[in-house]
VEXROMAR-182623 format. One line per 2 residues: for each residue x, y, z of C-alpha. Coordinates in pm, 1 decimal. Each point is the difference from the previous one (the first is absolute). Layout:
<martors>
X:Y:Z  ...
</martors>
This chain:
<martors>
11117.1:14689.2:10780.3  38.2:367.6:97.7
-299.3:233.0:-7.9  156.5:205.9:-277.5
65.8:-305.7:-215.8  -350.3:-128.6:64.4
-152.8:332.3:-104.5  209.0:3.7:-318.9
-106.5:-355.8:-77.1  -370.2:81.8:47.6
25.8:306.0:-221.8  175.5:-195.7:-274.1
-252.4:-281.1:33.0  -293.4:241.0:-31.3
156.3:161.6:-306.0  56.3:-332.3:-173.9
-348.4:-112.7:94.7  -153.2:300.5:-176.8
205.2:-72.9:-311.5  -90.8:-369.7:-1.9
-290.4:-185.3:-156.6  -313.6:-113.7:184.7
-26.2:-360.2:118.6  -334.8:-36.0:-180.3
-16.2:-62.3:-285.7  375.1:15.3:-82.3
146.5:-257.1:241.8  -316.3:-212.3:5.8
4.3:-25.3:-380.2  365.8:-102.0:-5.7
-46.9:-266.2:268.4  -316.3:-134.9:-162.7
167.0:-20.5:-340.9  300.2:-187.4:141.9
-225.6:-236.6:191.9  -197.2:-80.7:-313.5
323.6:-65.2:-191.7  123.0:-240.2:270.2
-333.0:-186.5:8.1  0.0:-17.6:-380.0
351.5:-145.7:-5.4  -95.8:-261.9:261.8
-312.0:-98.1:-197.1  199.9:-21.1:-324.3
268.9:-215.0:162.7  -258.6:-234.6:151.6
-169.0:-42.8:-338.9  319.9:-46.0:-199.9
213.1:-193.5:250.4  -271.7:-168.5:201.4
23.5:-100.7:364.0  139.7:-330.8:122.3
-259.2:-152.8:231.0  182.5:-324.6:71.9
-159.1:-337.9:68.9  -319.0:-34.6:198.2
61.7:11.1:375.0  -5.9:-335.4:177.0
-89.1:45.5:369.9  104.7:-358.9:78.5
355.2:40.7:-128.6  280.1:-10.5:257.3
278.6:70.6:-246.5  -109.0:346.1:-113.3
280.0:253.6:26.6  -143.5:346.0:80.9
170.6:295.9:-160.3  -92.9:365.3:61.5
-32.9:269.1:-262.5  329.3:156.0:-106.3
-54.3:316.3:203.6  -12.8:-211.1:318.1
317.5:-193.7:-75.9  203.8:209.8:243.2
-235.2:-86.3:288.0  -2.6:-361.0:-115.8
378.4:-5.6:19.4  -4.3:156.1:346.4
-209.0:-299.0:110.9  255.6:-234.6:-153.6
285.4:177.2:179.6  -175.3:9.1:339.2
-49.7:-374.5:46.0  -75.0:-50.1:374.2
-376.1:-23.9:33.5  3.7:226.5:305.8
111.6:289.2:-221.1  -259.0:-52.7:-276.4
-234.5:270.8:142.5  294.3:240.2:-5.1
63.9:-71.6:-368.3  -363.4:7.9:-110.6
-143.2:275.8:221.7  272.9:174.5:194.7
251.1:104.1:-267.4  -254.9:118.9:-264.0
-204.6:185.5:262.9  302.5:176.6:149.5
123.8:104.6:-344.2  -345.3:128.7:-99.0
-38.0:199.9:321.7  345.4:154.3:-43.4
-92.6:96.8:-355.1  -330.8:156.8:105.8
169.5:193.6:280.9  279.5:127.8:-225.4
-144.7:354.6:-34.2  -18.5:27.0:380.0
351.2:-105.1:100.3  179.6:136.1:-307.2
-72.9:372.0:30.2  308.6:128.9:-178.5
-65.2:248.2:-284.0  284.8:-138.0:-214.4
-111.8:-203.1:-301.4  327.3:-48.9:-182.3
90.8:-373.2:33.4  372.9:84.1:3.0
-51.4:213.6:312.1  -202.2:-266.5:181.3
247.7:-286.8:29.3  -187.0:-189.8:271.4
-338.0:1.1:-172.0  152.0:-66.4:-341.5
208.4:-289.7:129.6  -297.7:-151.6:183.2
-217.6:28.6:-310.9  263.2:-154.1:-227.4
65.0:-286.5:242.5  -373.2:-70.0:28.5
-42.9:-11.2:-377.0  311.1:-217.1:-39.5
-116.1:-241.6:271.8  -347.4:-32.9:-151.7
146.8:-50.6:-347.8  245.2:-263.9:124.8
-265.6:-186.8:198.8  -235.9:16.1:-298.3
270.9:-151.4:-220.1  67.2:-277.0:253.0
-371.2:-70.3:31.3  -43.6:-17.4:-377.4
297.5:-229.9:-56.4  -28.0:-203.7:321.1
-80.9:-366.1:-7.5  -314.3:-167.4:119.5
-108.9:101.5:350.6  -47.8:-371.6:68.4
373.4:-68.3:-11.2  155.2:-146.9:314.6
311.0:176.2:127.8  164.2:-293.8:169.2
336.5:-165.5:-50.0  -39.7:-375.1:-54.5
214.6:-281.0:-133.0  -0.8:-24.3:-383.1
-197.7:-325.7:8.1  -290.0:181.6:170.3
-16.1:298.2:-237.9  -258.5:-167.6:-224.6
-225.6:-70.2:296.8  33.4:357.0:122.5
-117.5:123.6:-339.4  -297.9:-239.7:8.7
-104.2:133.6:342.3  31.3:359.6:-119.9
-190.4:-61.6:-324.7  -280.3:-199.5:164.6
-124.0:293.3:205.5  98.1:-146.6:338.1
117.0:340.4:121.5  -354.8:133.4:-23.0
-85.7:-189.7:319.3  334.4:-101.0:150.9
308.1:182.4:117.3  340.2:-125.7:-105.5
291.1:195.3:143.7  -59.6:366.6:-75.6
-240.6:-80.9:-285.1  -369.0:-79.8:-5.5
-289.8:75.8:232.3  -69.1:-83.1:363.3
-298.1:-222.7:-57.3  -241.7:-143.6:-27.8
244.1:-289.5:-47.1  283.2:-84.8:241.4
352.9:129.8:-45.7  219.0:-222.6:-217.1
342.6:136.3:93.9  76.6:-305.0:218.8
-277.4:-232.9:-115.5  230.7:-306.1:-12.5
65.4:31.6:373.1  -370.9:-55.4:67.4
-118.1:-259.4:-252.4  177.3:-259.4:-219.0
21.2:1.6:-378.4  -286.5:-249.6:-38.7
-233.8:227.8:194.1  104.8:296.5:-215.5
-86.5:-194.9:-316.5  -333.9:-107.9:145.8
-88.0:356.6:98.8  84.7:131.9:-346.1
-207.7:-270.6:-169.6  -302.0:7.4:230.8
-8.8:365.6:99.1  -101.2:-5.6:367.0
-255.0:246.8:134.2  -37.7:299.7:-236.6
319.0:-75.1:-192.9  -64.0:-88.2:-366.7
117.5:-336.9:-129.0  306.8:-12.6:-224.3
-40.5:-362.6:-105.6  2.9:117.1:-363.4
367.6:90.0:26.6  218.5:-225.9:-215.9
175.6:-265.4:210.0  341.2:148.6:-77.9
-100.9:345.7:126.6  -175.3:-148.8:302.5
315.5:-186.3:98.6  214.4:310.3:-53.8
-238.1:203.9:216.0  3.9:-266.4:272.4
380.3:-25.7:-8.6  33.8:374.8:43.2
-247.2:24.9:288.5  148.1:-309.9:162.9
337.1:176.2:7.0  -131.1:290.2:210.4
81.5:-103.0:354.6
</martors>
């Protein structure tokens, strides 16, 4: 900005400042009134509509499907997209942190005086793409299936067993392909290459070490689960 333009801007700013209204009590009163209205609406909605608390938490359950609040769905979906466990820190810490830092530093690296969006194509395009990406990821996170689903192609006769494994909470302690967690249980991707079907059934029923017992599974589901795991070699 040239010195002459800067001087003109300061003079105009000073003139408008003298014509304006003081921050206190004018702006403070407006903000306080709006804040009270918002709080009142929230209280009224909570009284009239109520709040769904859900069932009592069961710390021993292995089949609980965690779901974030709706405003975290886009981050939740990023975790679903970035499946390799090595990249989980990037999805949970790296990407949000980088985006937040870029947002905080915006006034420092965007020093242009222009404020018309039509004359700032780069900034406008970046902003629109960011909003569109967050909206799309939020939609995918809201409509996505259970995070315990197993993304693995298997023969049709093993589909039922794959669903039993996913619904039983096995992925909370085991890794299966790109799904699940690395421990404390062993990886199940090629479990049939290490132990036979009978040993798989015995492990599921007894629950070795810290693994819970699944002997309460109906025989049909237990056999379907064993058939599926016995096919992974």
